[in-house]
Backbone and ligand atoms as CSV (ligand in chain L), in Angstrom:
chain,resi,resn,atom,element,x,y,z
A,1,MET,N,N,108.737,102.759,82.419
A,1,MET,CA,C,107.386,103.314,82.515
A,1,MET,C,C,107.455,104.746,83.075
A,2,LEU,N,N,106.706,105.639,82.445
A,2,LEU,CA,C,106.714,107.042,82.863
A,2,LEU,C,C,105.416,107.387,83.592
A,3,THR,N,N,105.563,108.300,84.527
A,3,THR,CA,C,104.386,108.805,85.231
A,3,THR,C,C,104.493,110.326,85.267
A,4,LYS,N,N,103.417,110.995,85.635
A,4,LYS,CA,C,103.436,112.459,85.726
A,4,LYS,C,C,103.811,112.861,87.151
A,5,CYS,N,N,104.663,113.877,87.247
A,5,CYS,CA,C,105.006,114.414,88.555
A,5,CYS,C,C,103.755,115.027,89.170
A,6,PRO,N,N,103.430,114.683,90.414
A,6,PRO,CA,C,102.220,115.238,91.037
A,6,PRO,C,C,102.326,116.753,91.277
A,7,GLU,N,N,103.561,117.272,91.301
A,7,GLU,CA,C,103.753,118.701,91.576
A,7,GLU,C,C,103.710,119.537,90.309
A,8,CYS,N,N,104.501,119.139,89.297
A,8,CYS,CA,C,104.626,119.988,88.114
A,8,CYS,C,C,104.109,119.334,86.838
A,9,GLY,N,N,103.773,118.061,86.882
A,9,GLY,CA,C,103.235,117.398,85.709
A,9,GLY,C,C,104.299,116.942,84.718
A,10,HIS,N,N,105.582,117.067,85.092
A,10,HIS,CA,C,106.693,116.648,84.242
A,10,HIS,C,C,106.726,115.119,84.172
A,11,ASP,N,N,107.143,114.566,83.021
A,11,ASP,CA,C,107.265,113.114,82.894
A,11,ASP,C,C,108.425,112.621,83.762
A,12,VAL,N,N,108.143,111.668,84.623
A,12,VAL,CA,C,109.150,111.115,85.525
A,12,VAL,C,C,109.110,109.598,85.427
A,13,SER,N,N,110.292,108.985,85.460
A,13,SER,CA,C,110.344,107.526,85.482
A,13,SER,C,C,109.801,107.016,86.814
A,14,THR,N,N,109.068,105.899,86.756
A,14,THR,CA,C,108.510,105.336,88.000
A,14,THR,C,C,109.620,104.822,88.910
A,15,THR,N,N,110.821,104.606,88.373
A,15,THR,CA,C,111.930,104.145,89.209
A,15,THR,C,C,112.643,105.317,89.883
A,16,ALA,N,N,112.380,106.572,89.406
A,16,ALA,CA,C,113.039,107.745,89.977
A,16,ALA,C,C,112.460,108.065,91.352
A,17,GLU,N,N,113.349,108.511,92.256
A,17,GLU,CA,C,112.877,108.885,93.596
A,17,GLU,C,C,112.373,110.314,93.624
A,18,LYS,N,N,112.971,111.163,92.721
A,18,LYS,CA,C,112.607,112.580,92.700
A,18,LYS,C,C,112.301,112.997,91.271
A,19,CYS,N,N,111.461,114.020,91.152
A,19,CYS,CA,C,111.185,114.617,89.855
A,19,CYS,C,C,112.439,115.371,89.382
A,20,PRO,N,N,112.953,115.112,88.146
A,20,PRO,CA,C,114.155,115.816,87.672
A,20,PRO,C,C,113.892,117.289,87.397
A,21,ASN,N,N,112.651,117.674,87.259
A,21,ASN,CA,C,112.299,119.054,86.938
A,21,ASN,C,C,112.182,119.918,88.188
A,22,CYS,N,N,111.386,119.446,89.175
A,22,CYS,CA,C,111.137,120.271,90.357
A,22,CYS,C,C,111.673,119.650,91.635
A,23,GLY,N,N,112.101,118.400,91.569
A,23,GLY,CA,C,112.701,117.764,92.745
A,23,GLY,C,C,111.685,117.230,93.739
A,24,ALA,N,N,110.392,117.242,93.364
A,24,ALA,CA,C,109.378,116.695,94.268
A,24,ALA,C,C,109.567,115.182,94.394
A,25,PRO,N,N,109.412,114.639,95.582
A,25,PRO,CA,C,109.579,113.193,95.758
A,25,PRO,C,C,108.480,112.427,95.017
A,26,ILE,N,N,108.866,111.385,94.287
A,26,ILE,CA,C,107.905,110.558,93.554
A,26,ILE,C,C,107.628,109.329,94.422
A,27,SER,N,N,106.499,109.350,95.104
A,27,SER,CA,C,106.156,108.208,95.958
A,27,SER,C,C,105.377,107.189,95.146
A,28,SER,N,N,105.414,105.959,95.596
A,28,SER,CA,C,104.683,104.907,94.887
A,28,SER,C,C,103.183,105.154,94.970
A,29,THR,N,N,102.735,105.898,95.994
A,29,THR,CA,C,101.313,106.224,96.131
A,29,THR,C,C,100.843,107.040,94.929
A,30,ALA,N,N,101.689,108.008,94.510
A,30,ALA,CA,C,101.332,108.870,93.393
A,30,ALA,C,C,101.271,108.083,92.089
A,31,GLN,N,N,101.992,106.984,92.030
A,31,GLN,CA,C,102.040,106.191,90.798
A,31,GLN,C,C,100.931,105.147,90.733
A,32,GLY,N,N,100.113,105.083,91.777
A,32,GLY,CA,C,98.977,104.168,91.758
A,32,GLY,C,C,99.323,102.741,92.113
A,33,PHE,N,N,100.525,102.514,92.673
A,33,PHE,CA,C,100.902,101.145,93.040
A,33,PHE,C,C,100.161,100.687,94.293
A,34,ILE,N,N,100.004,101.583,95.253
A,34,ILE,CA,C,99.356,101.219,96.515
A,34,ILE,C,C,97.883,100.845,96.298
A,35,PRO,N,N,97.102,101.674,95.551
A,35,PRO,CA,C,95.706,101.267,95.327
A,35,PRO,C,C,95.597,99.895,94.655
A,36,GLU,N,N,96.512,99.630,93.715
A,36,GLU,CA,C,96.503,98.341,93.017
A,36,GLU,C,C,96.746,97.204,94.013
A,37,ALA,N,N,97.740,97.398,94.888
A,37,ALA,CA,C,98.090,96.367,95.860
A,37,ALA,C,C,96.945,96.143,96.846
A,38,SER,N,N,96.319,97.241,97.309
A,38,SER,CA,C,95.241,97.091,98.284
A,38,SER,C,C,94.030,96.436,97.643
A,39,LYS,N,N,93.873,96.646,96.327
A,39,LYS,CA,C,92.800,95.969,95.596
A,39,LYS,C,C,93.002,94.457,95.684
A,40,ASN,N,N,94.259,94.027,95.455
A,40,ASN,CA,C,94.571,92.595,95.512
A,40,ASN,C,C,94.326,92.033,96.904
A,41,VAL,N,N,94.708,92.819,97.933
A,41,VAL,CA,C,94.501,92.373,99.315
A,41,VAL,C,C,93.019,92.174,99.582
A,42,GLN,N,N,92.196,93.114,99.078
A,42,GLN,CA,C,90.747,93.003,99.271
A,42,GLN,C,C,90.209,91.734,98.630
A,43,VAL,N,N,90.713,91.404,97.438
A,43,VAL,CA,C,90.269,90.196,96.744
A,43,VAL,C,C,90.631,88.970,97.570
A,44,ILE,N,N,91.865,88.947,98.108
A,44,ILE,CA,C,92.307,87.807,98.919
A,44,ILE,C,C,91.444,87.693,100.173
A,45,GLU,N,N,91.168,88.861,100.815
A,45,GLU,CA,C,90.350,88.838,102.024
A,45,GLU,C,C,88.948,88.319,101.730
A,46,LYS,N,N,88.378,88.771,100.604
A,46,LYS,CA,C,87.046,88.314,100.200
A,46,LYS,C,C,87.058,86.813,99.983
A,47,THR,N,N,88.098,86.329,99.264
A,47,THR,CA,C,88.216,84.907,98.962
A,47,THR,C,C,88.318,84.106,100.249
A,48,SER,N,N,89.134,84.597,101.196
A,48,SER,CA,C,89.328,83.859,102.435
A,48,SER,C,C,88.034,83.839,103.260
A,49,LYS,N,N,87.278,84.950,103.233
A,49,LYS,CA,C,85.981,84.995,103.919
A,49,LYS,C,C,85.029,83.986,103.291
A,50,HIS,N,N,85.059,83.936,101.946
A,50,HIS,CA,C,84.218,83.016,101.190
A,50,HIS,C,C,84.512,81.578,101.608
A,51,TYR,N,N,85.807,81.250,101.746
A,51,TYR,CA,C,86.182,79.880,102.120
A,51,TYR,C,C,85.808,79.581,103.560
A,52,LYS,N,N,85.926,80.611,104.428
A,52,LYS,CA,C,85.548,80.416,105.834
A,52,LYS,C,C,84.066,80.082,105.929
A,53,ALA,N,N,83.228,80.796,105.136
A,53,ALA,CA,C,81.793,80.542,105.131
A,53,ALA,C,C,81.515,79.131,104.627
A,54,GLN,N,N,82.225,78.746,103.559
A,54,GLN,CA,C,82.049,77.409,102.984
A,54,GLN,C,C,82.403,76.331,104.004
A,55,LYS,N,N,83.517,76.547,104.742
A,55,LYS,CA,C,83.933,75.594,105.773
A,55,LYS,C,C,82.867,75.487,106.849
A,56,PHE,N,N,82.314,76.659,107.229
A,56,PHE,CA,C,81.274,76.695,108.256
A,56,PHE,C,C,80.063,75.875,107.800
A,57,TYR,N,N,79.629,76.067,106.545
A,57,TYR,CA,C,78.465,75.343,106.031
A,57,TYR,C,C,78.738,73.838,105.987
A,58,SER,N,N,79.970,73.452,105.610
A,58,SER,CA,C,80.279,72.029,105.528
A,58,SER,C,C,80.243,71.405,106.923
A,59,ILE,N,N,80.683,72.175,107.944
A,59,ILE,CA,C,80.633,71.673,109.334
A,59,ILE,C,C,79.176,71.533,109.782
A,60,VAL,N,N,78.342,72.550,109.425
A,60,VAL,CA,C,76.911,72.492,109.778
A,60,VAL,C,C,76.273,71.263,109.126
A,61,LEU,N,N,76.577,71.032,107.854
A,61,LEU,CA,C,76.021,69.882,107.127
A,61,LEU,C,C,76.466,68.581,107.792
A,62,PHE,N,N,77.741,68.541,108.250
A,62,PHE,CA,C,78.279,67.362,108.925
A,62,PHE,C,C,77.486,67.079,110.208
A,63,ILE,N,N,77.232,68.140,110.994
A,63,ILE,CA,C,76.488,67.994,112.259
A,63,ILE,C,C,75.055,67.542,111.970
A,64,VAL,N,N,74.425,68.173,110.951
A,64,VAL,CA,C,73.056,67.785,110.570
A,64,VAL,C,C,73.041,66.314,110.177
A,65,GLY,N,N,74.051,65.879,109.417
A,65,GLY,CA,C,74.171,64.479,109.003
A,65,GLY,C,C,74.268,63.557,110.206
A,66,LEU,N,N,75.096,63.940,111.189
A,66,LEU,CA,C,75.248,63.141,112.416
A,66,LEU,C,C,73.919,63.001,113.145
A,67,ILE,N,N,73.190,64.145,113.258
A,67,ILE,CA,C,71.891,64.136,113.950
A,67,ILE,C,C,70.928,63.207,113.208
A,68,LEU,N,N,70.909,63.312,111.867
A,68,LEU,CA,C,69.998,62.485,111.059
A,68,LEU,C,C,70.344,60.999,111.217
A,69,VAL,N,N,71.647,60.673,111.200
A,69,VAL,CA,C,72.061,59.272,111.364
A,69,VAL,C,C,71.630,58.766,112.741
A,70,GLY,N,N,71.852,59.618,113.767
A,70,GLY,CA,C,71.461,59.243,115.136
A,70,GLY,C,C,69.962,59.043,115.248
A,71,THR,N,N,69.203,60.011,114.687
A,71,THR,CA,C,67.742,59.924,114.725
A,71,THR,C,C,67.261,58.693,113.962
A,72,GLY,N,N,67.796,58.515,112.750
A,72,GLY,CA,C,67.402,57.389,111.903
A,72,GLY,C,C,67.720,56.053,112.565
A,73,ALA,N,N,68.889,55.956,113.209
A,73,ALA,CA,C,69.306,54.697,113.841
A,73,ALA,C,C,68.406,54.377,115.034
A,74,SER,N,N,68.072,55.393,115.843
A,74,SER,CA,C,67.263,55.130,117.039
A,74,SER,C,C,65.807,54.862,116.685
A,75,ASN,N,N,65.341,55.401,115.534
A,75,ASN,CA,C,63.950,55.185,115.123
A,75,ASN,C,C,63.816,54.068,114.091
A,76,ASN,N,N,64.938,53.408,113.776
A,76,ASN,CA,C,64.959,52.364,112.755
A,76,ASN,C,C,64.471,52.891,111.400
A,77,ALA,N,N,64.730,54.173,111.138
A,77,ALA,CA,C,64.335,54.780,109.865
A,77,ALA,C,C,65.549,54.773,108.929
A,78,THR,N,N,65.583,53.767,108.049
A,78,THR,CA,C,66.739,53.594,107.167
A,78,THR,C,C,66.905,54.773,106.216
A,79,GLY,N,N,65.772,55.313,105.733
A,79,GLY,CA,C,65.832,56.428,104.791
A,79,GLY,C,C,66.516,57.636,105.411
A,80,VAL,N,N,66.114,57.974,106.654
A,80,VAL,CA,C,66.689,59.120,107.360
A,80,VAL,C,C,68.181,58.882,107.601
A,81,LYS,N,N,68.523,57.642,108.032
A,81,LYS,CA,C,69.923,57.283,108.330
A,81,LYS,C,C,70.771,57.398,107.058
A,82,THR,N,N,70.240,56.876,105.945
A,82,THR,CA,C,70.972,56.946,104.675
A,82,THR,C,C,71.172,58.396,104.252
A,83,PHE,N,N,70.115,59.201,104.397
A,83,PHE,CA,C,70.205,60.625,104.042
A,83,PHE,C,C,71.262,61.308,104.902
A,84,GLY,N,N,71.284,60.969,106.191
A,84,GLY,CA,C,72.287,61.522,107.100
A,84,GLY,C,C,73.689,61.142,106.686
A,85,GLU,N,N,73.860,59.866,106.269
A,85,GLU,CA,C,75.178,59.395,105.809
A,85,GLU,C,C,75.613,60.151,104.557
A,86,ILE,N,N,74.648,60.397,103.654
A,86,ILE,CA,C,74.959,61.162,102.431
A,86,ILE,C,C,75.409,62.572,102.817
A,87,CYS,N,N,74.699,63.164,103.808
A,87,CYS,CA,C,75.061,64.510,104.285
A,87,CYS,C,C,76.492,64.524,104.826
A,88,ILE,N,N,76.842,63.503,105.618
A,88,ILE,CA,C,78.176,63.434,106.228
A,88,ILE,C,C,79.243,63.312,105.139
A,89,VAL,N,N,79.020,62.375,104.200
A,89,VAL,CA,C,79.994,62.158,103.121
A,89,VAL,C,C,80.154,63.439,102.297
A,90,THR,N,N,78.994,64.078,101.961
A,90,THR,CA,C,79.036,65.317,101.179
A,90,THR,C,C,79.810,66.403,101.924
A,91,SER,N,N,79.549,66.530,103.245
A,91,SER,CA,C,80.199,67.587,104.020
A,91,SER,C,C,81.710,67.358,104.098
A,92,ILE,N,N,82.124,66.067,104.193
A,92,ILE,CA,C,83.570,65.758,104.254
A,92,ILE,C,C,84.220,66.126,102.917
A,93,ILE,N,N,83.584,65.702,101.803
A,93,ILE,CA,C,84.133,66.019,100.476
A,93,ILE,C,C,84.170,67.531,100.287
A,94,TRP,N,N,83.086,68.217,100.679
A,94,TRP,CA,C,82.976,69.680,100.588
A,94,TRP,C,C,84.119,70.326,101.370
A,95,GLY,N,N,84.311,69.848,102.616
A,95,GLY,CA,C,85.372,70.392,103.461
A,95,GLY,C,C,86.739,70.236,102.839
A,96,ILE,N,N,86.983,69.061,102.227
A,96,ILE,CA,C,88.281,68.810,101.579
A,96,ILE,C,C,88.454,69.746,100.385
A,97,VAL,N,N,87.387,69.860,99.565
A,97,VAL,CA,C,87.447,70.724,98.380
A,97,VAL,C,C,87.720,72.170,98.791
A,98,VAL,N,N,87.031,72.640,99.846
A,98,VAL,CA,C,87.216,74.013,100.323
A,98,VAL,C,C,88.644,74.212,100.837
A,99,SER,N,N,89.157,73.207,101.580
A,99,SER,CA,C,90.526,73.300,102.109
A,99,SER,C,C,91.539,73.394,100.979
A,100,ILE,N,N,91.353,72.533,99.954
A,100,ILE,CA,C,92.261,72.566,98.803
A,100,ILE,C,C,92.143,73.920,98.103
A,101,GLY,N,N,90.919,74.395,97.941
A,101,GLY,CA,C,90.689,75.678,97.280
A,101,GLY,C,C,91.351,76.826,98.017
A,102,SER,N,N,91.202,76.869,99.347
A,102,SER,CA,C,91.773,77.966,100.121
A,102,SER,C,C,93.300,77.857,100.135
A,103,TRP,N,N,93.817,76.623,100.177
A,103,TRP,CA,C,95.265,76.411,100.126
A,103,TRP,C,C,95.798,76.882,98.775
A,104,TRP,N,N,95.047,76.558,97.718
A,104,TRP,CA,C,95.443,76.917,96.354
A,104,TRP,C,C,95.529,78.436,96.209
A,105,HIS,N,N,94.551,79.162,96.805
A,105,HIS,CA,C,94.509,80.618,96.649
A,105,HIS,C,C,95.556,81.317,97.509
A,106,HIS,N,N,95.897,80.705,98.654
A,106,HIS,CA,C,96.854,81.359,99.546
A,106,HIS,C,C,98.280,80.940,99.244
A,107,GLY,N,N,98.457,79.836,98.515
A,107,GLY,CA,C,99.790,79.387,98.092
A,107,GLY,C,C,100.547,78.640,99.150
L,1,ZN,ZN,ZN,108.024,117.890,89.169
């Protein structure tokens, strides 16, 4: 793969350390490798933030479920208790799915 020398515009191989024409150092920054890599890092960071938020919501849902089960049990409200149990089960499944997803993305 060829790139242009940032100093003289001569065609230089991306594997070359120096421009054969003017001897200017060919850094990977000039070849656009660093911006590409930092782009990938940003995507990973965004993904990890996304999973952290998802984990947070699943924990909140779990706590809400616990409160509903507690409230439903003490008030003998079967509907509320059942809804709370559904919330707990959903939050556990959600948490597992998010964990697998984040593990999958991070390798
Ligand atoms: Zn040059």
